[in-house]
C-alpha positions, 0 to 999 in steps of 0.5 A, spaced: 486 532 495 489 528 500 496 531 499 493 538 500 490 536 506 494 532 510 502 534 506 508 530 506 505 526 512 500 522 507 502 514 507 497 509 502 498 501 502 495 500 495 492 492 495 490 489 489 490 483 486 494 481 481 492 476 475 499 478 471 503 474 477 498 467 477 491 466 480 489 469 486 495 474 486 495 480 490 499 486 490 501 491 496 505 498 493 506 504 498 503 510 494 506 516 496 504 524 493 510 526 491 512 535 492 507 538 487 502 532 490 502 527 484 503 520 487 509 515 487 508 507 488 514 503 490 512 495 492 511 493 498 510 485 496 512 481 493 518 483 492 524 479 487 528 475 491 535 479 490 532 485 491 535 488 498 529 490 501 527 483 500 528 480 507 526 487 511 519 487 507 518 479 508 519 481 516 513 486 515 510 483 511 509 476 516 508 480 523 504 486 519 503 486 512 497 479 512 493 485 518 492 488 511 491 483 505 487 479 508 481 483 510 476 486 504 477 494 503 469 494 506 472 491 513 477 498 513 474 503 518 471 509 512 470 516 514 467 521 511 469 527 509 467 533 513 465 536 505 459 531 504 
């Protein structure tokens, strides 16, 4: 529904606990809508140090990511959809 409404410009960040990675560990994933509306996930954090994206994502997390992972979902502003 969101992809249909916002199209290719829609980008979501998904923040989840990751108990398989250790106590208190969390993940941050980028979710993009494909042309057919299907979701496609890319890991933002943590990434393996050998990943070519690791250094850039580490800088991004230091500058911006903490603002996302340090707040619970209820800490973000929510607006109700026009349909209800």
